[in-house]
VOGU-460100 format. One record per residue (C-alpha): x, y, z; residue in one letter. Coordinates in steps of 0.25 Angstrom, whole numbers, padded with zeros to 4 digits, always signed. Layout:
XYZA
...
This chain:
+0031+0199+0648M
+0037+0214+0648S
+0030+0226+0638R
+0038+0226+0628T
+0043+0211+0628T
+0026+0212+0626R
+0026+0224+0616L
+0038+0217+0608S
+0029+0205+0607H
+0016+0212+0602T
+0024+0220+0591A
+0031+0205+0586L
+0016+0200+0586Q
+0012+0213+0579D
+0022+0213+0567L
+0019+0198+0565L
+0004+0202+0563A
+0009+0214+0552V
+0018+0205+0546A
+0007+0193+0544A
-0002+0203+0540I
+0008+0209+0530A
+0013+0196+0523T
-0003+0192+0521A
-0005+0206+0515V
+0008+0204+0506A
+0002+0191+0498L
-0008+0197+0494P
-0003+0211+0490V
+0008+0204+0483L
-0002+0195+0474L
-0011+0204+0472L
-0002+0215+0467S
+0007+0206+0458V
-0006+0199+0452G
-0013+0210+0449G
-0003+0216+0443G
-0001+0206+0434V
-0017+0205+0432S
-0017+0220+0428A
-0004+0218+0418H
-0012+0208+0411E
-0024+0217+0410R
-0017+0228+0406S
-0009+0219+0395A
-0023+0214+0390L
-0029+0228+0390Q
-0017+0235+0382S
-0017+0223+0371S
-0016+0227+0358G
-0030+0217+0354F
-0045+0217+0360E
-0049+0203+0355I
-0043+0190+0356T
-0049+0177+0347V
-0045+0165+0352S
-0048+0149+0349A
-0047+0135+0357P
-0035+0126+0354G
-0020+0130+0349T
-0022+0139+0339H
-0037+0139+0338G
-0039+0151+0329I
-0037+0144+0314G
-0040+0153+0301D
-0032+0164+0309A
-0030+0174+0297H
-0044+0174+0293A
-0049+0177+0306L
-0041+0188+0308A
-0045+0195+0294R
-0058+0191+0299Q
-0057+0198+0314I
-0050+0210+0307D
-0063+0213+0299G
-0070+0215+0311I
-0074+0228+0315P
-0064+0236+0325N
-0054+0226+0323V
-0041+0230+0319S
-0031+0217+0321A
-0033+0202+0323A
-0020+0196+0326S
-0021+0181+0326P
-0011+0174+0337V
-0004+0161+0334L
+0005+0158+0346S
+0015+0142+0344A
+0026+0138+0351P
+0039+0137+0341I
+0053+0136+0341D
+0064+0145+0338L
+0079+0143+0331F
+0088+0153+0332G
+0098+0157+0323P
+0109+0152+0332G
+0102+0139+0336G
+0095+0145+0349A
+0081+0137+0350T
+0070+0143+0357E
+0053+0138+0359P
+0045+0152+0356A
+0030+0155+0355L
+0026+0161+0340A
+0017+0171+0340E
+0011+0170+0323G
+0003+0184+0320V
-0002+0192+0309I
+0008+0204+0312P
+0001+0215+0308A
-0011+0211+0317A
-0002+0205+0328F
+0003+0222+0329A
-0010+0226+0329A
-0013+0219+0341T
-0001+0220+0350L
-0003+0228+0363S
+0005+0242+0365P
+0015+0235+0373E
+0016+0222+0363E
+0017+0233+0349S
+0030+0237+0358G
+0037+0224+0355A
+0036+0221+0342F
+0042+0227+0329P
+0030+0237+0322T
+0027+0232+0313P
+0029+0216+0316L
+0040+0212+0306P
+0034+0198+0302L
+0033+0201+0287G
+0018+0202+0283D
+0009+0210+0293P
-0004+0201+0290N
+0002+0189+0287D
-0005+0187+0276A
+0005+0182+0264I
+0011+0170+0270H
-0003+0167+0275F
-0007+0168+0261A
-0023+0167+0266N
-0021+0153+0273G
-0010+0146+0262T
+0003+0150+0271Y
+0008+0149+0256A
+0013+0165+0256G
+0027+0169+0259P
+0031+0168+0275A
+0038+0180+0280T
+0045+0171+0292D
+0046+0183+0300D
+0047+0182+0316V
+0047+0191+0328L
+0055+0186+0339V
+0054+0189+0356A
+0065+0195+0359S
+0070+0185+0371P
+0067+0175+0360L
+0076+0183+0349A
+0087+0184+0361A
+0085+0170+0363A
+0087+0164+0352L
+0097+0176+0346N
+0089+0182+0333V
+0086+0197+0333S
+0079+0205+0320L
+0085+0196+0307G
+0088+0182+0312S
+0083+0170+0309T
+0073+0162+0319L
+0067+0148+0314R
+0056+0145+0321I
+0049+0131+0322A
+0036+0125+0327N
+0045+0115+0333G
+0060+0114+0337P
+0064+0108+0325N
+0072+0117+0319V
+0073+0110+0305S
+0058+0114+0302A
+0060+0128+0307S
+0058+0140+0299T
+0067+0152+0298P
+0062+0167+0302Y
+0065+0178+0301A
+0068+0188+0315V
+0060+0200+0311T
+0058+0206+0325G
+0062+0205+0339V
+0049+0209+0350F
+0047+0210+0361G
+0050+0221+0372A
+0047+0224+0388P
+0032+0223+0389G
+0028+0226+0403G
+0031+0218+0416P
+0030+0206+0414L
+0043+0206+0403G
+0045+0206+0387P
+0034+0206+0380I
+0039+0194+0371A
+0045+0182+0379G
+0050+0169+0368F
+0042+0173+0356A
+0041+0174+0340V
+0032+0180+0332V
+0029+0178+0319L
+0017+0177+0308S
+0005+0170+0308L
+0006+0161+0295S
+0019+0159+0301D
+0018+0153+0314L
+0004+0146+0309Q
+0014+0137+0299L
+0025+0136+0309L
+0014+0130+0320T
+0006+0122+0310G
-0003+0132+0310T
-0007+0137+0297A
-0013+0125+0290R
-0014+0110+0294E
-0005+0107+0284N
+0005+0116+0283G
+0000+0123+0273T
-0010+0114+0264S
-0019+0111+0275G
-0031+0117+0281L
-0028+0131+0285L
-0029+0134+0299L
-0023+0146+0302D
-0021+0147+0317Q
-0019+0157+0329A
-0021+0156+0343D
-0028+0170+0344S
-0032+0182+0337V
-0030+0195+0343E
-0039+0208+0339V
-0039+0222+0341S
-0049+0233+0337L
-0046+0246+0330A
-0045+0259+0337G
-0055+0262+0348S
-0061+0248+0347A
-0053+0240+0357G
-0055+0248+0368A
-0071+0249+0365N
-0077+0235+0374P
-0091+0236+0364A
-0080+0236+0349A
-0072+0225+0357V
-0084+0217+0361A
-0089+0220+0346Q
-0077+0215+0337A
-0075+0203+0348A
-0089+0198+0345S
-0087+0199+0329A
-0074+0190+0333I
-0082+0181+0341Q
-0090+0180+0329A
-0080+0177+0319L
-0075+0166+0328V
-0087+0160+0338P
-0075+0147+0343Y
-0067+0159+0345F
-0063+0164+0358G
-0065+0180+0356V
-0060+0189+0369T
-0059+0204+0371T
-0048+0207+0381L
-0058+0213+0390S
-0063+0199+0392D
-0048+0195+0395E
-0046+0207+0405V
-0059+0203+0413A
-0055+0189+0412Q
-0041+0194+0418L
-0048+0203+0428D
-0055+0191+0433Q
-0043+0181+0434A
-0037+0195+0442G
-0048+0193+0451A
-0048+0179+0453V
-0031+0180+0456L
-0033+0191+0465T
-0043+0182+0474G
-0032+0171+0472F
-0023+0181+0478Y
-0029+0185+0490L
-0032+0171+0493A
-0020+0164+0492L
-0016+0178+0504S
-0029+0174+0514S
-0019+0165+0520T
-0007+0173+0523A
-0020+0184+0527V
-0025+0173+0535A
-0013+0171+0541I
-0011+0184+0544G
-0025+0186+0549L
-0022+0174+0559I
-0009+0180+0562F
-0014+0195+0568L
-0025+0189+0575T
-0017+0179+0583M
-0009+0191+0586V
-0019+0199+0590L
-0024+0188+0599L
-0012+0188+0605R
-0013+0203+0608R
-0025+0200+0616V
-0019+0191+0624E
-0007+0200+0627A
-0017+0211+0631E
-0029+0205+0637R
-0026+0213+0651R
-0027+0225+0643S
-0039+0220+0636I
-0045+0215+0648G
-0043+0229+0655I
-0049+0237+0644R
-0062+0228+0645R
-0062+0230+0659A
-0062+0246+0659I
-0074+0245+0648G
-0065+0247+0636L
-0076+0243+0624P
-0073+0232+0618A
-0072+0240+0604L
-0060+0246+0610G
-0053+0232+0611I
-0058+0226+0598V
-0052+0239+0594G
-0039+0240+0599R
-0037+0224+0591F
-0043+0230+0577V
-0033+0243+0578G
-0022+0232+0581R
-0026+0223+0570A
-0027+0234+0560T
-0014+0241+0562V
-0009+0227+0561L
-0014+0223+0549A
-0012+0237+0543T
+0002+0235+0544A
+0002+0221+0538G
-0005+0225+0527V
+0004+0237+0525A
+0016+0227+0527G
+0011+0217+0517G
+0008+0228+0506I
+0022+0233+0508V
+0026+0219+0506A
+0019+0214+0494G
+0023+0227+0488Y
+0038+0224+0492L
+0039+0210+0487T
+0033+0212+0473V
+0044+0224+0474Q
+0054+0212+0477V
+0049+0203+0465L
+0048+0212+0456Q
+0063+0214+0458T
+0070+0202+0463Y
+0060+0192+0457G
+0063+0183+0445S
+0057+0179+0432G
+0045+0186+0428E
+0042+0189+0445V
+0047+0204+0443P
+0039+0206+0430A
+0027+0201+0438I
+0029+0207+0449A
+0032+0222+0443A
+0016+0221+0438L
+0013+0220+0454A
+0001+0230+0456V
+0000+0236+0471F
-0015+0243+0469D
-0018+0249+0481P
-0034+0245+0482R
-0029+0231+0481T
-0020+0234+0493L
-0030+0241+0499L
-0042+0231+0499E
-0030+0220+0502L
-0025+0231+0515A
-0041+0232+0520V
-0043+0219+0518G
-0032+0213+0526T
-0033+0224+0538V
-0049+0221+0539A
-0047+0205+0541L
-0035+0209+0551C
-0043+0217+0558V
-0055+0207+0559L
-0046+0197+0564A
-0043+0208+0575S
-0057+0204+0579G
-0053+0189+0587F
-0043+0197+0594A
-0055+0207+0600A
-0063+0198+0602R
-0053+0189+0611A
-0049+0202+0617A
-0065+0204+0620L
-0066+0190+0624R
-0055+0190+0636L
-0059+0188+0650P
-0056+0201+0659L
-0053+0193+0670A
-0042+0185+0664E
-0040+0198+0655A
-0036+0208+0669L
-0028+0197+0676R
């Protein structure tokens, strides 16, 4: 084999080793950047919410006597608004015969608006055009005998699907039977681009809490004559002024709310953020474990390349050992070669991971571009990944160095 052929073969081996390491690094770069970006987005959304405390209960629509509970919570010091929310699937019937299932949110308009985040507030008309802002007239102290406004806010994608706009009439029913539906006036359309994950609004409508309770049978046990239910799924609580940014004030308010509802769950956003951080740490560990197979393959390939290099350079190694070159010098050659190949592979892997995210953001389908746009390439994380990978490659070079030092001199010099 000529020297040129041997050099070409050696260069090809080095190139394949770099490619193997680059592939091994690209996968964790992709997973950590996208996964970390999504977690950071969710964390930011939680921290910028318009409320600080959430009251929830087990089961479906587990909070009873929601209007009265909201008034009680409003009386707690530092509380600015308590917003009970009822969520339920309903069916919508447009003026042209179009039918769409949707998610309905029943709210107390003024309290709901007060607990929206700044981003969400921009998606809704101000004030919310749902008639009575306190939902007190129709609720009528739990009799539900007051006049109903029958107003509804419709998400913009849903409005387009049903061909309705401001001033249209939309029929709503708790099921697919149009004859059992109630006509509602569309008094507003909400929804605007709400960040990288797309519009805030999906196929949803917002109406007064008492209206939705009557539609879904969660007002009283027998329509308007049985035992009072007044059900909701959660109560979102915002604190006034600087109290919302004061952990002690938030904890004090949460404790006072818990005393009102000892059997309900009362969580603060700080609790939710902590839970999200814990989940993010678990996911990061999962991403690294998932990537470990690719990293292991890259290390094995690099080790094989270096061992082949020992075979190809056995005469040269034998001569160096014969003239008394220290073992450390021989080991250093293989460590240095492994460092160079690993560094090139890590750099290539980081670039490949970044380019993959850009390709997904530009050419992906469905929600892929929106999710890819959230990717965060944290320099510290990338540096730790790079240093760790290079360190593992240096350790892997020890097999080649050991093989070089164990070559019998007589055979190596033949």
